[in-house]
BALOBA-1460 file (C-alpha; in Angstrom, 3 decimals):
// residues 67
<rec num="1" residu="m" x="0.000" y="0.000" z="0.000"/>
<rec num="2" residu="n" x="1.200" y="3.518" z="-0.730"/>
<rec num="3" residu="y" x="0.469" y="6.290" z="1.750"/>
<rec num="4" residu="y" x="0.939" y="10.036" z="1.336"/>
<rec num="5" residu="i" x="1.235" y="12.362" z="4.308"/>
<rec num="6" residu="s" x="2.422" y="15.869" z="5.096"/>
<rec num="7" residu="d" x="2.538" y="18.391" z="7.894"/>
<rec num="8" residu="l" x="3.420" y="16.098" z="10.778"/>
<rec num="9" residu="h" x="5.206" y="19.061" z="12.413"/>
<rec num="10" residu="l" x="7.049" y="16.839" z="14.880"/>
<rec num="11" residu="f" x="8.952" y="18.757" z="17.576"/>
<rec num="12" residu="h" x="6.908" y="21.891" z="16.800"/>
<rec num="13" residu="e" x="5.039" y="22.699" z="19.979"/>
<rec num="14" residu="a" x="3.295" y="25.750" z="18.518"/>
<rec num="15" residu="s" x="1.677" y="23.562" z="15.827"/>
<rec num="16" residu="i" x="-0.574" y="22.131" z="18.524"/>
<rec num="17" residu="r" x="-2.083" y="25.570" z="19.016"/>
<rec num="18" residu="f" x="-1.809" y="26.850" z="15.421"/>
<rec num="19" residu="d" x="-3.393" y="23.752" z="13.902"/>
<rec num="20" residu="n" x="-5.874" y="23.305" z="16.735"/>
<rec num="21" residu="r" x="-4.555" y="19.813" z="17.443"/>
<rec num="22" residu="p" x="-6.150" y="17.906" z="20.323"/>
<rec num="23" residu="f" x="-2.959" y="17.402" z="22.350"/>
<rec num="24" residu="g" x="-1.751" y="18.874" z="25.610"/>
<rec num="25" residu="s" x="1.961" y="18.419" z="24.883"/>
<rec num="26" residu="l" x="4.504" y="17.389" z="22.279"/>
<rec num="27" residu="d" x="4.992" y="14.058" z="24.018"/>
<rec num="28" residu="e" x="1.264" y="13.351" z="23.763"/>
<rec num="29" residu="m" x="1.242" y="14.338" z="20.076"/>
<rec num="30" residu="h" x="4.307" y="12.210" z="19.289"/>
<rec num="31" residu="e" x="2.850" y="9.200" z="21.102"/>
<rec num="32" residu="s" x="-0.368" y="9.537" z="19.111"/>
<rec num="33" residu="v" x="1.430" y="9.912" z="15.762"/>
<rec num="34" residu="v" x="3.646" y="6.876" z="16.428"/>
<rec num="35" residu="s" x="0.733" y="4.763" z="17.662"/>
<rec num="36" residu="r" x="-1.507" y="5.613" z="14.705"/>
<rec num="37" residu="w" x="1.374" y="5.107" z="12.267"/>
<rec num="38" residu="n" x="2.211" y="1.694" z="13.719"/>
<rec num="39" residu="n" x="-1.443" y="0.629" z="13.608"/>
<rec num="40" residu="k" x="-1.743" y="1.555" z="9.914"/>
<rec num="41" residu="v" x="1.631" y="1.157" z="8.176"/>
<rec num="42" residu="n" x="2.985" y="-2.358" z="7.652"/>
<rec num="43" residu="n" x="6.234" y="-3.814" z="6.333"/>
<rec num="44" residu="g" x="6.245" y="-3.457" z="2.581"/>
<rec num="45" residu="d" x="4.137" y="-0.288" z="2.638"/>
<rec num="46" residu="i" x="5.606" y="2.861" z="1.116"/>
<rec num="47" residu="v" x="5.049" y="6.180" z="2.867"/>
<rec num="48" residu="y" x="5.702" y="9.405" z="0.978"/>
<rec num="49" residu="i" x="6.252" y="12.322" z="3.348"/>
<rec num="50" residu="l" x="5.487" y="15.369" z="1.224"/>
<rec num="51" residu="g" x="6.831" y="18.021" z="3.559"/>
<rec num="52" residu="d" x="6.901" y="19.657" z="6.957"/>
<rec num="53" residu="m" x="7.948" y="16.555" z="8.834"/>
<rec num="54" residu="s" x="9.369" y="18.471" z="11.760"/>
<rec num="55" residu="m" x="10.295" y="21.852" z="13.128"/>
<rec num="56" residu="r" x="13.303" y="21.006" z="15.236"/>
<rec num="57" residu="g" x="14.734" y="18.086" z="17.058"/>
<rec num="58" residu="r" x="17.978" y="16.342" z="17.606"/>
<rec num="59" residu="k" x="19.097" y="13.418" z="15.489"/>
<rec num="60" residu="n" x="18.659" y="11.022" z="18.425"/>
<rec num="61" residu="s" x="15.110" y="12.274" z="18.976"/>
<rec num="62" residu="y" x="14.203" y="11.412" z="15.383"/>
<rec num="63" residu="r" x="15.671" y="7.956" z="15.771"/>
<rec num="64" residu="l" x="13.458" y="7.305" z="18.781"/>
<rec num="65" residu="l" x="10.343" y="8.262" z="16.815"/>
<rec num="66" residu="l" x="11.277" y="6.612" z="13.528"/>
<rec num="67" residu="h" x="12.641" y="3.272" z="14.627"/>
């Protein structure tokens, strides 16, 4: 299956407010994104991230989310 996604805005705390996202913190948003991703995307699937994956974050932080 091919999936297309954009505007994850990981590590962008202000996106919660700007985009009216239903999260109280970045940790809550990241947990939700990872959980939903893992429940939908399977081995062999291709995910095209079209842009705005993140605002900031350290390399190790990305590894924790994208393992």
